N, C-alpha and C positions, 0 to 999 in steps of 0.2 A: 332378197336374200333370205333363205330359210332360217328360222330361229333354231339355235342350238338346243338340243333336247335337255331336259332337266336330268340331273344326276341325283338320285334319291338314295340316301342311306336310311335303311329301315332297321329299327332296333326293337327287339322284344327283351326288356331288361329283367334280370333276375339277380339275386345276390350270390348265386353260385354259377350260373350260366348266362351268357348273352346270346340271343339269337340274332344273327346279322344277315342282311341281304342288301345288295347294291344293284340298283337299276340305272341304266342309261337309256332314257326314253322308256319304251316298253320292253327293252331287252334286259333280262336278268343276267348280270355280269359276275356276281360273286354271291356265295351263300355259305354260311358256316355257323358252327357253335364255338364259342370261346368259353372254356371252363376255368374256374378260379377255385383254388384250394383254400382251406382255412376259414376261420371266423371272420366276420365282417369287421373291418378296421379302417382307420384313416389310410393306411398304406394300400389296402385292398381297393378302397374307393379311388385312390390316386391311379392305380393300375387300370381300373375300368375307364377312367376319364382320359388317360393317356392313349388307350386303344381307340377310343371314340375320336379324339383329336387327330390321331394318326390316320384313321380311316377317312375322315373328312378331307385331310390334306392329300392322301394317296389318290382318292377318286375325284377330287375337286367337287365334292358334293355341294349342292345348293339347296337341297330340301332334306329335312329330317322327318321320317314317319316313325312314330313311336307309339307303343301300346299304352293306352290310357288305363291306369291301374284301377282295379275295383277296390273301393275303400274298405270293404270288409275282408278282403283277401290279400292285403299287403301289409308290410311291416314298416316301421319308421325308417329302417335302413333302406328298404326298397324304394320308399317314397323319396328319400333323400337322394338316392342314386338317380332316379328318373328326373327329378327336378334339376339336378346338376348336369345331366346329359342335355336337357332342354336349354339350360343356361349357357353352357359352353357352345352349343349349336347356334343359339341366337347371337352370342358374342362374335362368332365367326361368320355371321351374316346369313345363316340358313333360315329358310322359312320352315315352320314347324306344323306338321299335321299330327293329330292324335286321334286314335280310334280304339274303342273298347273291344273286348272279345265278342260282345254282343253285336257290335257294328260289323265285325268281320264275318261272323256267322250269318247275319242277316243279308250281307252283300253276296256271299258265295254260296250259301245253302239256305235260300229264303223259304223254301217249301218243305224242307226236311227237318226231322228231329236230328239235330246235329251234335257232333262232338268233335274233339280235336283230331281224332284219327280220320274222320270223314273229311275234315278240312285239309289234312295232310294229303289225302288221296286226291282231293280236288286240285290242290296246288301242283301235285305231280302230273295230273292230267293236263294242266295248263302249261307247265314247264317240264318237258320230258327229261331234262337233265337231272331232275330231282328223283327219278325212279330208283336209283341206287340207294339213296338215303331212305326213301320210303320202304324199300324191301328190308333194309337193315332195321328200321324202326319196327316193322311188323314182326321180325324175328327176335327182337329184344324184349326182355321182361320189363326193363326199366326204360321209360320214355326218355330219350336223349335228344332226338332231333325235333321234337314237337315245337320247341321255342324257335328253331330256325324256320320251320314251315309257317309259323305265325308271323315271323318277320317278313317272309316272302309275301304273305297275304297283305300285310300292312303296306308294303311298297306297291303292290299291285293295285290296291284300292286308291292309293295316293296318285299313281300314274293315271288311273281312270278319271279321277276327279280333275286333275290338271288338264287332261286332254278334253274333257267335257266343259272346261271353263267354269267348273263349280268350286275351284279351290279358293278357300277363304283362310288366310293365315290366322292362327290362334295365338 
């Protein structure tokens, strides 16, 4: 009997935006940005965590892929958010994969001088359903979808590692 494919919830956390992608096996099923208004607070943190818990339930996720935060480029609020996302995921029985932006760029753009826009282009070439968001992002002055493209990259790396039997829970 074939094994059921993993469902991966990929999250790129931010205190104003969450980049979200959901994979079932190698198939990208959902991708979006969730925006949050106002200053970071306990109420705002609770909203973030409710959304994560709802996504885990909605998609029956069994793996969380989350961006590993750069110590010099994150705040205490962002660190708290990321650690609580990991905690809630582990409590719900998800395996957790963490990847830094350097890991993502090394995996998808190994021989290029890379930036987040090139990463978005690579994700859109891999998942053609993302072309609309890529074109919107190119036309916009303010990067909005970059977090979502990074979430897609996180999930894609995680799928690859699971498929190649290289997955080691952290």
